[in-house]
Backbone as a chain_set.jsonl record, in Angstrom:
{"seq": "MNASKKVMARNITNQLIKHNMNATDLCKALGFKHNTVSDWVNAKAYPRIDAIEKMANYFGISKAFLVEDMADIEVFTEDERRFIIEYRKADQVTRDAIRRLLAYEDKVRDIQ", "coords": {"N": [[13.676, -14.526, 1.017], [14.05, -12.074, 3.039], [12.761, -11.693, 6.478], [12.13, -9.392, 7.852], [12.31, -7.622, 5.719], [10.03, -8.133, 4.18], [8.153, -7.371, 6.295], [8.468, -4.846, 6.194], [7.865, -4.101, 3.657], [5.167, -4.856, 3.552], [4.452, -2.881, 5.443], [4.516, -0.454, 4.142], [3.542, -0.299, 2.152], [0.683, -0.765, 3.288], [0.643, 1.827, 4.284], [0.795, 3.275, 2.17], [-1.485, 2.672, 0.439], [-3.58, 3.226, 2.798], [-3.183, 6.246, 2.572], [-4.287, 6.947, 0.109], [-2.35, 6.432, -2.15], [0.504, 5.901, -4.536], [3.442, 4.262, -5.027], [4.891, 5.717, -6.857], [3.957, 8.271, -6.046], [4.797, 8.552, -3.079], [7.713, 8.713, -4.194], [7.852, 11.074, -5.525], [6.949, 12.783, -3.189], [8.914, 12.547, -1.427], [11.527, 12.625, -2.73], [12.659, 10.225, -3.112], [14.085, 7.529, -5.345], [12.341, 5.882, -8.025], [13.114, 3.403, -8.144], [14.298, 2.614, -6.14], [12.19, 2.599, -4.01], [10.402, 0.657, -5.011], [11.927, -1.614, -4.838], [11.658, -1.705, -1.877], [8.976, -2.05, -1.595], [8.479, -4.678, -2.862], [9.947, -6.181, -1.095], [12.737, -6.424, -1.861], [14.858, -4.895, -0.867], [15.707, -3.379, 1.816], [14.769, -0.266, 3.784], [17.246, 2.548, 4.611], [17.699, 4.111, 7.678], [17.549, 6.75, 7.756], [15.846, 7.081, 5.653], [13.538, 5.283, 6.572], [12.722, 7.318, 8.797], [12.199, 9.626, 7.327], [9.907, 8.574, 5.97], [8.292, 7.602, 8.0], [7.624, 10.265, 9.217], [6.415, 11.792, 7.125], [4.082, 9.962, 6.92], [2.94, 10.478, 9.133], [3.182, 8.684, 11.439], [4.752, 6.365, 13.938], [8.109, 5.442, 13.615], [8.14, 2.832, 14.438], [5.633, 1.621, 13.25], [6.048, 0.973, 10.738], [8.519, -0.604, 10.813], [8.18, -2.5, 12.484], [6.134, -5.811, 13.01], [2.907, -5.224, 12.035], [0.637, -6.636, 11.467], [-1.894, -7.374, 13.278], [-3.057, -4.75, 13.541], [-3.755, -3.72, 10.887], [-4.921, -4.936, 8.696], [-4.49, -6.567, 5.346], [-5.137, -8.804, 2.934], [-2.87, -10.668, 0.661], [-4.255, -10.561, -1.872], [-6.305, -8.688, -1.534], [-4.691, -6.46, -1.053], [-3.403, -6.267, -3.819], [-5.515, -5.958, -5.436], [-6.714, -3.624, -4.715], [-4.061, -1.938, -5.34], [-4.218, -2.344, -8.481], [-6.696, -1.286, -8.852], [-6.263, 1.302, -8.679], [-4.638, 1.89, -10.403], [-6.001, 1.656, -12.738], [-8.028, 2.689, -15.486], [-10.594, 5.284, -15.81], [-12.926, 4.077, -17.059], [-12.864, 1.344, -16.165], [-13.071, 1.68, -13.418], [-15.382, 2.424, -13.055], [-16.716, 0.438, -14.08], [-16.187, -1.497, -12.418], [-17.224, -0.169, -10.048], [-19.894, -0.471, -10.554], [-20.44, -3.257, -10.821], [-19.871, -3.948, -7.808], [-22.06, -2.629, -6.942], [-24.271, -3.891, -8.007], [-23.732, -6.377, -6.941], [-24.257, -5.813, -4.167], [-27.244, -5.369, -4.365], [-28.281, -7.871, -5.236], [-27.644, -9.227, -2.911], [-29.3, -7.675, -0.93], [-31.693, -8.852, -2.077], [-31.449, -11.257, -1.243]], "CA": [[12.934, -13.176, 1.317], [13.94, -11.484, 4.647], [11.562, -11.532, 7.08], [12.129, -8.134, 8.16], [12.041, -7.058, 4.517], [8.305, -8.393, 4.106], [7.411, -6.709, 7.151], [8.666, -3.397, 5.97], [7.122, -4.061, 2.429], [3.678, -4.844, 3.673], [3.802, -1.698, 5.947], [4.918, 0.591, 3.507], [2.178, -0.94, 1.263], [-0.389, -0.135, 4.35], [0.72, 3.322, 4.492], [0.528, 4.0, 0.576], [-3.329, 2.478, 0.546], [-4.386, 4.109, 3.553], [-3.108, 7.571, 2.242], [-4.423, 6.907, -1.147], [-0.862, 6.85, -2.748], [1.208, 4.791, -4.878], [5.042, 4.279, -4.915], [5.311, 7.134, -7.543], [3.692, 9.553, -5.616], [6.056, 8.606, -2.375], [8.985, 9.082, -4.7], [7.763, 12.709, -5.633], [6.812, 13.476, -2.096], [9.942, 12.492, -0.422], [12.561, 12.623, -3.246], [13.217, 9.187, -3.09], [14.118, 7.11, -6.682], [11.469, 5.228, -7.84], [13.592, 1.867, -8.098], [14.344, 1.864, -4.772], [10.604, 2.322, -3.499], [9.983, -0.702, -5.66], [12.725, -2.39, -4.103], [11.499, -1.741, -0.84], [7.815, -2.431, -1.367], [8.717, -5.703, -3.443], [10.659, -6.76, -0.243], [13.896, -6.677, -2.261], [15.453, -4.341, -0.066], [15.208, -2.488, 3.559], [15.317, 1.199, 3.65], [18.148, 3.026, 5.59], [17.034, 4.382, 8.997], [16.829, 8.112, 7.476], [14.575, 6.891, 4.676], [12.266, 5.009, 7.4], [12.286, 8.477, 9.458], [11.239, 10.255, 6.42], [8.482, 8.225, 5.547], [7.221, 7.842, 9.352], [7.176, 11.762, 9.703], [5.438, 12.093, 6.035], [2.827, 9.398, 7.383], [2.44, 11.252, 10.753], [3.128, 7.413, 12.379], [6.473, 6.476, 14.927], [8.968, 4.46, 12.765], [7.592, 1.111, 14.738], [4.816, 1.168, 12.193], [6.94, 0.786, 9.449], [9.559, -1.884, 10.9], [7.264, -3.796, 13.357], [5.106, -6.349, 12.369], [1.55, -4.472, 12.705], [-0.537, -7.183, 11.111], [-2.836, -7.286, 13.948], [-3.431, -3.346, 13.495], [-4.493, -3.322, 9.864], [-4.616, -6.829, 7.674], [-4.844, -6.879, 4.061], [-4.424, -10.18, 2.198], [-2.088, -10.387, -0.491], [-5.184, -10.412, -3.055], [-6.533, -7.045, -1.352], [-3.338, -5.342, -1.802], [-2.906, -6.369, -5.394], [-6.494, -5.446, -6.047], [-6.377, -2.088, -4.369], [-2.992, -1.306, -6.155], [-4.554, -2.636, -9.591], [-7.649, -0.403, -9.033], [-5.722, 3.035, -8.693], [-3.802, 2.232, -11.755], [-6.906, 1.589, -13.723], [-8.487, 3.878, -16.103], [-11.954, 5.536, -15.246], [-13.794, 3.222, -17.632], [-12.668, 0.395, -15.38], [-13.203, 2.048, -12.446], [-16.963, 2.648, -13.231], [-17.282, -0.888, -14.168], [-16.142, -2.332, -10.816], [-18.279, 0.377, -9.178], [-21.307, -0.872, -11.093], [-20.314, -4.531, -10.073], [-20.323, -3.888, -6.437], [-23.672, -1.953, -6.815], [-24.858, -4.914, -8.408], [-23.728, -7.464, -5.896], [-25.101, -5.085, -2.993], [-28.62, -5.265, -4.931], [-28.429, -9.015, -5.007], [-27.27, -9.266, -1.359], [-30.441, -7.118, -0.379], [-32.81, -9.424, -2.534], [-31.414, -12.677, -0.79]], "C": [[13.528, -12.784, 2.874], [12.89, -11.313, 5.221], [11.118, -9.858, 7.381], [11.796, -6.978, 6.671], [10.461, -7.112, 4.233], [7.497, -7.869, 4.896], [7.448, -5.124, 6.793], [7.834, -3.116, 4.76], [5.645, -4.021, 2.646], [3.421, -3.587, 4.46], [3.772, -0.543, 5.262], [3.41, 0.74, 2.487], [0.889, -0.407, 1.793], [-0.563, 1.07, 3.79], [0.222, 3.976, 3.126], [-1.063, 3.839, 0.507], [-3.935, 3.415, 1.356], [-4.302, 5.57, 3.288], [-3.752, 7.662, 0.429], [-3.431, 7.158, -2.083], [-0.803, 5.516, -3.511], [2.798, 5.252, -4.76], [5.442, 5.555, -5.726], [5.019, 8.563, -6.814], [4.6, 9.664, -4.08], [7.184, 9.027, -2.863], [9.026, 11.043, -4.693], [7.73, 13.295, -4.402], [8.105, 13.71, -1.338], [11.183, 12.52, -1.278], [13.241, 11.093, -3.512], [13.16, 8.405, -4.777], [13.157, 5.902, -6.569], [12.064, 3.662, -7.96], [13.715, 1.485, -6.863], [13.301, 1.751, -3.877], [10.521, 0.974, -3.759], [10.428, -1.777, -5.063], [12.097, -2.85, -2.731], [9.948, -2.528, -0.707], [7.619, -4.198, -2.166], [9.619, -6.636, -2.521], [12.041, -7.199, -0.802], [14.99, -6.013, -1.575], [15.206, -3.57, 1.396], [15.897, -1.21, 3.19], [16.055, 1.544, 4.709], [17.326, 3.629, 6.413], [16.589, 6.1, 8.518], [15.659, 8.259, 6.713], [13.12, 6.615, 5.685], [11.955, 6.239, 8.228], [11.437, 9.228, 8.604], [10.13, 10.082, 6.124], [7.29, 8.053, 6.81], [6.689, 9.246, 9.294], [5.958, 12.466, 8.677], [3.955, 11.379, 6.249], [2.216, 9.765, 8.311], [2.383, 9.578, 11.456], [4.743, 7.193, 13.011], [7.056, 5.394, 13.453], [8.632, 2.787, 13.126], [6.714, 0.487, 13.703], [5.117, 0.759, 10.859], [7.771, -0.496, 9.658], [8.901, -3.101, 11.84], [6.219, -4.526, 12.424], [3.979, -6.12, 13.193], [0.836, -5.38, 12.192], [-2.0, -7.148, 11.912], [-3.507, -5.793, 13.904], [-4.403, -3.319, 12.135], [-4.048, -4.435, 8.606], [-5.501, -6.232, 6.638], [-4.477, -8.133, 3.355], [-3.945, -9.643, 1.344], [-2.885, -9.961, -1.712], [-5.814, -8.834, -2.824], [-5.752, -6.116, -1.726], [-3.531, -5.052, -2.944], [-4.564, -5.55, -5.649], [-6.498, -3.752, -5.734], [-5.045, -1.491, -5.348], [-3.527, -1.242, -7.556], [-5.839, -1.36, -9.908], [-7.095, 1.092, -9.022], [-5.204, 3.034, -9.961], [-4.91, 2.104, -13.063], [-7.575, 2.805, -14.268], [-9.893, 4.183, -15.396], [-12.955, 4.422, -15.754], [-13.874, 1.993, -16.84], [-13.01, 0.464, -14.273], [-14.761, 1.909, -12.186], [-17.211, 1.339, -13.268], [-17.115, -1.724, -12.886], [-17.005, -2.034, -9.997], [-19.77, -0.252, -9.405], [-21.689, -2.508, -10.712], [-20.544, -4.785, -8.807], [-21.635, -3.499, -6.125], [-24.602, -3.117, -7.021], [-24.712, -6.19, -7.332], [-24.248, -6.967, -4.403], [-26.692, -5.474, -3.455], [-29.076, -6.801, -4.519], [-28.516, -9.438, -3.575], [-28.78, -8.796, -0.629], [-31.826, -8.215, -0.816], [-32.722, -10.923, -1.381], [-31.788, -12.358, 0.85]], "O": [[13.208, -13.531, 3.798], [11.96, -10.785, 4.612], [10.036, -9.316, 7.157], [11.224, -5.888, 6.669], [9.799, -6.084, 4.088], [6.304, -7.75, 4.616], [6.554, -4.334, 7.097], [7.154, -2.091, 4.707], [4.935, -3.246, 2.005], [2.308, -3.082, 4.313], [3.078, 0.39, 5.665], [2.597, 1.64, 2.276], [0.098, 0.239, 1.105], [-1.483, 1.441, 3.061], [-0.539, 4.936, 3.013], [-1.801, 4.824, 0.523], [-4.677, 4.295, 0.92], [-5.241, 6.251, 3.702], [-3.463, 8.63, -0.274], [-3.599, 8.098, -2.86], [-1.493, 4.503, -3.401], [3.211, 6.373, -4.462], [6.259, 6.353, -5.265], [5.629, 9.624, -6.949], [5.101, 10.762, -3.84], [7.849, 9.752, -2.122], [9.764, 11.884, -4.179], [8.395, 14.324, -4.282], [8.385, 14.752, -0.746], [12.176, 12.431, -0.555], [14.309, 10.971, -4.111], [12.178, 8.714, -5.453], [13.039, 5.14, -5.609], [11.241, 2.756, -7.828], [13.397, 0.384, -6.414], [13.368, 0.91, -2.981], [10.559, 0.145, -2.85], [9.735, -2.744, -4.746], [11.992, -4.036, -2.418], [9.749, -3.429, 0.108], [6.581, -4.82, -1.938], [10.036, -7.704, -2.971], [12.551, -8.219, -0.339], [16.099, -6.538, -1.672], [14.037, -3.343, 1.709], [16.967, -0.992, 2.623], [15.765, 1.036, 5.792], [16.164, 3.769, 6.031], [15.521, 6.61, 8.858], [14.751, 9.08, 6.844], [12.077, 7.269, 5.697], [10.747, 6.31, 8.456], [10.267, 9.507, 8.868], [9.295, 10.973, 5.967], [6.072, 8.226, 6.783], [5.476, 9.455, 9.314], [5.038, 13.225, 8.98], [2.898, 11.913, 5.914], [1.025, 9.498, 8.472], [1.329, 9.347, 12.049], [5.728, 7.791, 12.577], [6.392, 4.822, 12.588], [8.795, 1.815, 12.388], [6.808, -0.668, 13.287], [4.338, 0.247, 10.055], [7.752, -1.382, 8.804], [9.144, -4.307, 11.823], [5.638, -4.07, 11.439], [3.797, -6.448, 14.366], [-0.287, -4.955, 12.464], [-3.062, -6.939, 11.324], [-4.665, -5.771, 14.32], [-5.584, -2.98, 12.205], [-3.05, -4.55, 7.895], [-6.599, -5.683, 6.724], [-3.271, -8.368, 3.279], [-4.197, -8.488, 1.0], [-2.409, -9.16, -2.517], [-5.818, -7.967, -3.698], [-5.958, -5.178, -2.497], [-3.795, -3.912, -3.326], [-4.517, -4.413, -6.118], [-6.283, -2.873, -6.568], [-5.27, -0.519, -6.068], [-3.397, -0.126, -8.06], [-5.896, -0.683, -10.935], [-7.816, 1.973, -9.491], [-5.265, 4.051, -10.653], [-4.611, 2.439, -14.209], [-7.68, 3.832, -13.597], [-10.309, 3.436, -14.51], [-13.733, 3.897, -14.957], [-14.999, 1.496, -16.787], [-13.358, -0.605, -13.773], [-15.238, 1.338, -11.206], [-18.013, 0.952, -12.419], [-17.951, -2.532, -12.481], [-17.608, -2.834, -9.28], [-20.598, -0.453, -8.517], [-22.803, -2.937, -10.41], [-21.303, -5.701, -8.493], [-22.27, -3.956, -5.175], [-25.585, -3.298, -6.303], [-25.695, -6.863, -7.022], [-24.611, -7.804, -3.578], [-27.32, -5.981, -2.525], [-29.974, -7.026, -3.708], [-29.531, -9.999, -3.164], [-29.32, -9.562, 0.169], [-32.788, -8.374, -0.064], [-33.694, -11.473, -0.863], [-31.872, -13.285, 1.656]]}, "num_chains": 1, "name": "protein.A"}
């Protein structure tokens, strides 16, 4: 896997998370094919410059925030990214269960 593809994948994923979006939302908003965006997010392909510019304009960032390694600016571990993506896919019952678990952990932490 090419390093620049990995950086791009991480940066696109971070923007999706930051804007509370998923790949399907991005496809609908900008007219991209789902398989294409999936390849970008999974570091299988690198977007053309016109697609990079469209995404940068849409997210309100410079193209550098998509193509350069911005790990120092916004860092998510792979597990954190995966958790956020899976949480967004979850149904309401699962989301409510996660919220209850987090509230319980907060209470336990307060007791300690």
